[in-house]
Rosetta silent file (secondary structure, phi, psi, omega in degrees, C-alpha in Angstrom):
SEQUENCE: MKHLVITGGEGDLAQAVRAVFEAAGWAVDAPGRAELDVTCPVAVRAYLEARTPDLLICSAGITRDAPLAKLDEATWDSVMATNYQGAAACAGAALPSMVGRGTGHIVFISSRSAIHPPAGQAAYAASKSALLGLTRSLAAEYGRNGVRVNAVLPGFLETRMTASVSDKRRAAVLAEHALGRFNTPEAVAGFIRHLHDDLPAVSGQVFQLDSRIS
SCORE:     score description
SCORE:     0.000 S_00000001
   1 L     0.000  130.698  173.218   97.468   92.671  103.229 S_00000001
   2 L   -70.313  153.648 -170.339  100.428   93.692  100.854 S_00000001
   3 E  -128.088  129.092  177.317  101.948   97.083  101.650 S_00000001
   4 E  -119.055  132.889  170.956  103.163   99.721   99.088 S_00000001
   5 E  -117.112  124.840  174.042  105.091  102.870   99.800 S_00000001
   6 E  -127.254  118.880  178.519  105.421  105.408   96.983 S_00000001
   7 L   -75.891  164.761 -178.670  107.379  108.595   97.574 S_00000001
   8 L    68.635   41.665 -170.374  106.446  112.008   95.918 S_00000001
   9 L   -71.483   -7.427  174.339  102.899  111.028   96.974 S_00000001
  10 L   -87.076   -7.845 -175.292  101.376  114.334   96.038 S_00000001
  11 L   -77.677  160.652 -177.444  102.228  114.013   92.334 S_00000001
  12 H   -66.219  -34.007  175.358   99.743  112.944   89.764 S_00000001
  13 H   -66.037  -45.580  179.714  101.566  109.719   88.966 S_00000001
  14 H   -61.139  -42.846  179.058  101.740  108.750   92.584 S_00000001
  15 H   -61.099  -36.722  179.740   98.049  109.404   93.077 S_00000001
  16 H   -69.488  -39.188 -178.107   97.243  107.147   90.015 S_00000001
  17 H   -68.878  -42.002  177.026   99.499  104.353   91.341 S_00000001
  18 H   -53.945  -46.637 -178.665   97.850  104.697   94.747 S_00000001
  19 H   -67.854  -29.689 -179.913   94.435  104.318   93.252 S_00000001
  20 H   -75.385  -42.714 -177.283   95.224  101.282   91.100 S_00000001
  21 H   -75.142  -35.150  174.835   96.930   99.518   94.086 S_00000001
  22 H   -66.501  -41.491  175.870   94.224  100.328   96.665 S_00000001
  23 H   -54.030  -32.720  173.404   91.634   99.025   94.239 S_00000001
  24 L   -78.729   -0.380 -179.684   93.624   95.782   94.360 S_00000001
  25 L    87.241   23.957  174.546   93.430   95.599   98.069 S_00000001
  26 L   -89.493  145.369  160.267   96.905   96.971   98.950 S_00000001
  27 E   -75.604  129.529 -175.929   97.635   99.109  101.932 S_00000001
  28 E  -125.681  124.803  160.254   99.224  102.287  100.459 S_00000001
  29 E  -105.066  125.697 -173.088  101.369  104.970  101.913 S_00000001
  30 L  -127.229   70.708 -179.263  101.941  107.873   99.574 S_00000001
  31 L   -68.899  127.179  169.976  103.913  110.468  101.512 S_00000001
  32 L   -82.082 -171.633 -174.561  104.412  113.916  100.156 S_00000001
  33 L   -64.517  -39.670 -179.050  107.330  116.082  101.009 S_00000001
  34 L   -62.570  -27.120 -178.217  105.660  117.439  104.206 S_00000001
  35 L   -94.269  -32.717 -178.354  105.360  113.850  105.519 S_00000001
  36 L  -147.516  109.068  173.881  108.648  112.463  104.176 S_00000001
  37 L   -92.712  108.767 -169.691  111.417  114.625  102.880 S_00000001
  38 L   -69.475  -13.710  178.390  113.617  112.130  101.020 S_00000001
  39 L   -83.522    5.509 -179.891  116.631  114.450  101.269 S_00000001
  40 L  -115.594  104.427  179.469  116.830  113.892  104.997 S_00000001
  41 H   -50.714  -42.279 -176.146  118.387  110.346  105.609 S_00000001
  42 H   -63.256  -45.566  178.525  117.285  110.290  109.256 S_00000001
  43 H   -55.887  -40.816 -174.406  113.719  110.951  108.232 S_00000001
  44 H   -73.773  -47.365  175.172  113.837  108.285  105.418 S_00000001
  45 H   -53.949  -52.561 -179.173  115.213  105.573  107.823 S_00000001
  46 H   -61.567  -36.713 -176.440  112.590  106.259  110.477 S_00000001
  47 H   -77.426  -49.417  179.944  109.659  106.243  108.058 S_00000001
  48 H   -71.841  -27.515  173.848  110.612  103.144  106.189 S_00000001
  49 H   -67.834  -24.143  178.222  111.840  101.065  109.102 S_00000001
  50 L   -88.922   -1.806 -176.200  108.433  101.546  110.570 S_00000001
  51 L  -115.014  -33.994 -179.477  106.704  100.353  107.482 S_00000001
  52 L    39.847   68.951 -177.068  108.503   97.437  105.855 S_00000001
  53 L   -70.820  150.615  169.961  106.795   97.685  102.398 S_00000001
  54 L   -74.179  -34.870 -179.273  106.489   94.782   99.985 S_00000001
  55 E  -137.542  132.331  179.291  106.906   97.238   97.153 S_00000001
  56 E  -115.457  125.705  171.278  108.742  100.572   97.288 S_00000001
  57 E  -117.951  116.069  178.298  108.280  102.960   94.460 S_00000001
  58 E   -88.820   96.088 -178.592  110.701  105.921   94.415 S_00000001
  59 L  -112.655   -3.733 -176.925  108.851  108.728   92.679 S_00000001
  60 L   -64.239  127.523  178.442  109.857  111.793   94.389 S_00000001
  61 L  -165.789  159.733  178.894  111.505  114.228   91.975 S_00000001
  62 L  -140.905  157.523  170.675  112.080  117.840   90.852 S_00000001
  63 L  -124.213  148.920  179.519  113.350  119.600   87.883 S_00000001
  64 L  -145.478   79.538 -177.247  115.528  122.761   87.697 S_00000001
  65 L   -73.075  127.875  172.961  116.223  123.234   83.994 S_00000001
  66 E  -177.098  154.343  178.298  119.081  125.488   82.907 S_00000001
  67 L   -53.231  147.119  179.513  122.254  125.517   80.883 S_00000001
  68 H   -58.276  -38.244 -176.912  125.128  123.976   83.049 S_00000001
  69 H   -65.059  -24.292 -179.440  127.126  127.191   82.967 S_00000001
  70 H  -100.681    6.741 -172.171  124.096  128.994   84.526 S_00000001
  71 L   -98.792  114.153 -179.134  123.169  126.234   87.103 S_00000001
  72 L   -74.688  160.148 -174.170  124.528  127.248   90.534 S_00000001
  73 H   -58.737  -53.265 -178.798  125.951  124.561   92.855 S_00000001
  74 H   -48.004  -43.183 -179.368  123.026  124.708   95.263 S_00000001
  75 H   -69.533  -43.691 -178.517  120.470  123.988   92.482 S_00000001
  76 H   -55.714  -53.818 -171.791  122.564  121.155   91.147 S_00000001
  77 H   -60.354  -36.533  179.658  122.903  119.645   94.705 S_00000001
  78 H   -62.111  -51.281  175.982  119.090  119.987   95.190 S_00000001
  79 H   -64.341  -42.806  178.721  118.139  117.998   92.094 S_00000001
  80 H   -66.498  -35.073 -176.837  120.698  115.316   92.866 S_00000001
  81 H   -69.373  -36.372  178.223  119.656  115.102   96.562 S_00000001
  82 H   -83.276  -52.643 -165.704  115.942  114.550   95.607 S_00000001
  83 H   -81.965  -30.776  176.809  116.004  112.649   92.499 S_00000001
  84 H  -106.525  -66.014 -178.056  119.058  110.368   93.149 S_00000001
  85 H   -54.723  -39.943  177.687  120.364  110.435   96.648 S_00000001
  86 H   -59.407  -46.861  178.709  116.813  110.468   98.000 S_00000001
  87 H   -63.419  -40.616  178.269  115.828  107.367   96.014 S_00000001
  88 H   -60.694  -42.392 -176.724  119.049  105.655   97.093 S_00000001
  89 H   -69.383  -38.488 -176.891  118.430  106.455  100.729 S_00000001
  90 H   -67.989  -41.396  176.774  114.839  105.112  100.532 S_00000001
  91 H   -63.116  -35.026 -174.701  116.004  101.859   98.847 S_00000001
  92 H   -74.382  -33.897  179.218  118.768  101.502  101.470 S_00000001
  93 H   -74.539  -31.604 -177.023  116.239  101.957  104.298 S_00000001
  94 H   -93.178  -19.554  177.339  113.782   99.476  102.860 S_00000001
  95 H   -53.736  -52.364 -177.175  116.301   96.760  101.868 S_00000001
  96 H   -45.336  -51.055 -175.386  116.956   95.302  105.326 S_00000001
  97 H   -71.973  -33.747  174.921  113.342   94.231  105.848 S_00000001
  98 H   -67.077  -42.307 -179.439  112.940   92.961  102.305 S_00000001
  99 H   -66.846  -33.075  172.041  116.169   90.851  102.702 S_00000001
 100 H   -62.969  -31.951 -174.978  114.907   89.607  106.050 S_00000001
 101 H   -97.466   -9.788  179.100  111.706   88.365  104.500 S_00000001
 102 L    74.883   15.393  174.020  113.375   86.949  101.365 S_00000001
 103 L  -157.600  167.269 -177.626  111.273   89.003   99.074 S_00000001
 104 E   151.012  162.121 -177.335  110.583   92.610   97.989 S_00000001
 105 E  -149.585  130.712  177.765  110.549   94.944   95.039 S_00000001
 106 E  -119.326  125.761  178.840  111.905   98.386   94.386 S_00000001
 107 E  -120.845  112.569  178.425  110.847  100.415   91.434 S_00000001
 108 E   -87.739  136.589  167.759  112.763  103.681   90.546 S_00000001
 109 E   -92.435  103.650 -173.601  110.879  106.174   88.497 S_00000001
 110 L   -99.948 -147.040 -172.387  113.422  107.495   86.077 S_00000001
 111 L  -159.624  156.874  173.287  112.973  109.444   82.818 S_00000001
 112 H   -62.538  -30.300  174.571  113.632  109.310   79.135 S_00000001
 113 H   -52.215  -21.751 -179.971  116.056  112.159   79.852 S_00000001
 114 H   -71.346  -26.622 -177.480  118.183  109.516   81.394 S_00000001
 115 L  -116.043  -19.115  172.870  118.889  107.867   77.945 S_00000001
 116 L  -133.677   71.082 -169.101  118.130  110.722   75.673 S_00000001
 117 L   -71.089  125.488  174.784  119.085  113.927   77.629 S_00000001
 118 L   -80.374  159.788  174.207  117.927  117.271   75.980 S_00000001
 119 L   -60.052  143.449  173.649  119.908  120.420   76.119 S_00000001
 120 L    86.589   11.215 -179.060  119.335  122.395   79.355 S_00000001
 121 E  -129.983   38.523 -174.250  118.570  119.374   81.622 S_00000001
 122 H   -55.782  -49.470 -173.467  122.173  118.464   82.729 S_00000001
 123 H   -71.716  -40.020 -179.163  121.200  118.063   86.398 S_00000001
 124 H   -65.906  -51.173  177.945  117.904  116.342   85.864 S_00000001
 125 H   -56.220  -39.169  174.275  119.243  114.071   83.203 S_00000001
 126 H   -67.452  -38.982  175.901  122.228  113.117   85.338 S_00000001
 127 H   -69.013  -39.555  177.733  120.166  112.292   88.379 S_00000001
 128 H   -72.434  -32.443  178.018  117.758  110.108   86.359 S_00000001
 129 H   -68.843  -34.754  179.303  120.549  108.422   84.585 S_00000001
 130 H   -64.897  -34.508  176.605  122.245  107.580   87.923 S_00000001
 131 H   -60.980  -31.502  179.012  119.055  105.711   88.857 S_00000001
 132 H   -63.203  -40.427  176.032  119.601  103.281   86.010 S_00000001
 133 H   -69.429  -36.547  172.132  122.949  102.359   87.313 S_00000001
 134 H   -55.446  -47.027  177.187  121.513  102.040   90.726 S_00000001
 135 H   -54.607  -50.981 -174.068  118.844   99.744   89.440 S_00000001
 136 H   -66.921  -39.834 -179.189  121.171   97.403   87.781 S_00000001
 137 H   -63.517  -51.327  174.200  123.638   97.377   90.663 S_00000001
 138 H   -59.296  -39.053  175.639  121.005   96.651   93.305 S_00000001
 139 H   -57.490  -47.893  178.343  119.327   94.051   91.118 S_00000001
 140 H   -68.971  -31.885 -172.965  122.679   92.115   90.990 S_00000001
 141 H   -78.958  -36.973 -170.906  123.484   92.657   94.600 S_00000001
 142 H  -110.112   -5.111  178.392  120.195   91.618   96.070 S_00000001
 143 H   -50.557  -40.135  178.707  118.773   89.127   93.682 S_00000001
 144 H   -62.781  -14.647  179.149  120.089   86.273   95.786 S_00000001
 145 H   -98.233    4.249  176.164  117.906   87.600   98.654 S_00000001
 146 L    89.140    6.952 -175.602  114.688   87.514   96.630 S_00000001
 147 E   -97.123  129.845  174.613  114.625   91.309   96.097 S_00000001
 148 E   -92.469  146.014  167.699  113.676   92.683   92.651 S_00000001
 149 E  -141.494  124.874 -179.651  114.792   96.110   91.374 S_00000001
 150 E  -141.597  160.729  175.134  113.585   97.736   88.279 S_00000001
 151 E  -123.798  147.510 -179.674  113.192  101.188   86.651 S_00000001
 152 E  -121.152  135.014  172.079  110.333  102.832   84.725 S_00000001
 153 E  -111.179   99.896 -172.035  110.581  105.654   82.314 S_00000001
 154 L   -65.779  -16.664 -171.556  106.944  106.820   82.150 S_00000001
 155 L    82.486 -179.873 -176.529  107.328  109.130   79.161 S_00000001
 156 L   -72.118  125.103  177.919  105.908  112.635   78.843 S_00000001
 157 L  -117.626  139.677  178.255  102.760  112.801   81.020 S_00000001
 158 L   -76.180   87.949 -177.068  100.068  115.525   81.153 S_00000001
 159 L  -135.847 -179.794 -178.385  100.415  116.347   84.824 S_00000001
 160 L   -65.986  -24.081 -178.894  100.974  119.423   87.006 S_00000001
 161 L   -75.193  -21.340 -177.871  104.628  118.932   86.683 S_00000001
 162 L  -114.312   11.477  179.428  104.550  119.444   82.950 S_00000001
 163 L   -66.895  -20.536 -174.690  101.835  122.025   82.883 S_00000001
 164 L   -91.015   -7.219  179.304  104.332  124.881   82.465 S_00000001
 165 L   -65.673  128.987 -175.104  105.764  123.311   79.274 S_00000001
 166 L   -67.405  158.586 -178.067  105.107  125.578   76.306 S_00000001
 167 H   -65.527  -32.335  177.138  102.752  124.514   73.550 S_00000001
 168 H   -64.382  -50.686 -179.350  105.616  124.618   71.005 S_00000001
 169 H   -61.564  -38.412 -176.781  107.722  122.246   73.111 S_00000001
 170 H   -68.651  -36.939 -178.196  104.785  120.054   73.870 S_00000001
 171 H   -66.793  -39.486 -176.647  104.027  119.725   70.059 S_00000001
 172 H   -62.819  -37.113  179.092  107.653  118.954   69.358 S_00000001
 173 H   -67.308  -42.219 -178.802  107.689  116.132   72.000 S_00000001
 174 H   -60.004  -35.988 -177.139  104.430  114.795   70.732 S_00000001
 175 H   -59.545  -31.179 -173.500  105.912  114.650   67.134 S_00000001
 176 L   -72.961  -13.492 -172.353  108.516  112.332   68.479 S_00000001
 177 L   -92.403  120.467 -179.523  105.892  109.659   69.431 S_00000001
 178 L   -56.585  -38.803 -174.487  105.257  106.967   66.782 S_00000001
 179 L   -91.700   -4.114  172.939  101.658  106.616   67.971 S_00000001
 180 L    68.866   26.377  172.731  100.993  110.387   68.097 S_00000001
 181 L  -149.798  155.318  178.009   99.851  110.363   71.734 S_00000001
 182 L   -87.928  158.886  172.507  101.196  110.774   75.145 S_00000001
 183 L   -73.136  176.864  178.567  101.106  108.141   77.918 S_00000001
 184 L  -132.596  152.763  178.723   98.904  108.683   80.920 S_00000001
 185 H   -55.906  -39.496 -175.440   99.483  108.317   84.718 S_00000001
 186 H   -67.574  -33.787  179.560   96.848  105.620   84.888 S_00000001
 187 H   -66.834  -50.888  178.183   98.478  103.575   82.171 S_00000001
 188 H   -50.887  -49.123 -176.202  101.968  103.818   83.955 S_00000001
 189 H   -57.835  -44.964  179.518  100.205  102.823   87.312 S_00000001
 190 H   -63.435  -40.415  179.840   98.732   99.743   85.518 S_00000001
 191 H   -64.236  -39.190 -174.955  102.043   98.681   84.165 S_00000001
 192 H   -67.125  -38.179  177.509  103.827   98.896   87.394 S_00000001
 193 H   -60.253  -43.294  178.630  101.056   96.614   89.034 S_00000001
 194 H   -57.564  -45.842  179.367  101.522   94.261   86.038 S_00000001
 195 H   -58.684  -43.471  176.729  105.261   94.310   86.527 S_00000001
 196 H   -71.489  -49.748 -175.647  104.849   93.433   90.272 S_00000001
 197 H   -82.277  -38.937 -167.999  102.169   90.929   90.118 S_00000001
 198 H  -105.692  -11.572 -179.602  102.591   89.112   86.804 S_00000001
 199 L  -122.779   61.759  179.627  106.404   89.243   86.078 S_00000001
 200 L   -63.691  -14.523  179.061  107.998   87.916   89.215 S_00000001
 201 L   -99.288   16.727 -173.248  111.155   86.750   87.413 S_00000001
 202 L  -107.170  125.724  173.041  111.968   90.187   86.041 S_00000001
 203 L  -152.725  153.219  174.688  114.701   92.331   87.726 S_00000001
 204 L    75.443   21.263 -178.734  117.458   94.757   86.782 S_00000001
 205 L  -109.638  157.675  178.104  115.385   96.034   83.775 S_00000001
 206 E  -120.447  115.649 -177.034  114.554   99.486   82.423 S_00000001
 207 E  -106.053  108.703  172.712  111.061   99.954   80.919 S_00000001
 208 E   -90.358  132.468 -163.995  110.294  102.875   78.605 S_00000001
 209 L  -112.429   42.554  173.203  106.546  103.343   78.511 S_00000001
 210 L  -143.533 -175.866  178.453  105.864  105.551   75.417 S_00000001
 211 L   -95.646   11.806  176.750  106.195  105.268   71.651 S_00000001
 212 L   -74.115  136.286 -179.390  109.375  107.287   71.141 S_00000001
 213 L   -84.057  121.487 -176.449  112.006  104.977   69.425 S_00000001
 214 L   -72.276    0.000    0.000  115.061  104.624   71.531 S_00000001
């Protein structure tokens, strides 16, 4: 049985991914922060070394939006530790078993903010942009070992994470979409399964999954 680990397991996207892969017969671990704090390297190593996933999806993430001049160092560090360093630590812990088997796939959940950062999201945008560099570097480094690494930009999703976005801001974001509609967690989950199962020759790529024109 194939094995998926997706971090940030309490989130709506992670739950949608879990449902899609379990329906396909996968064993899925979707730890939330209480089970796996990705900012703790020791915990990350222990968790992933015990599981050896075929597919690792790094989905754990937080937002702490504020103008840079008003963003204290602790808040900046918290965002980077969760969104970037945590993802890198998870990848680093999973890679030895993938290399040993000669196969594996890592998917980083990034954001459109990585390529079109809005005002007031310096920390979040920087952390998600860093994931794109990590994606390409790891893909180049571990491709010879049969390990694939890709990044997905899900787009604006109607989830608990975006529930606090004002109606005005939501309407402005929607207006940027050529199709006039948002993506859904279920559609993103379906794409990730397609990427893993049907596109085995694809690595080092960044996929934007909405209709905003880059």
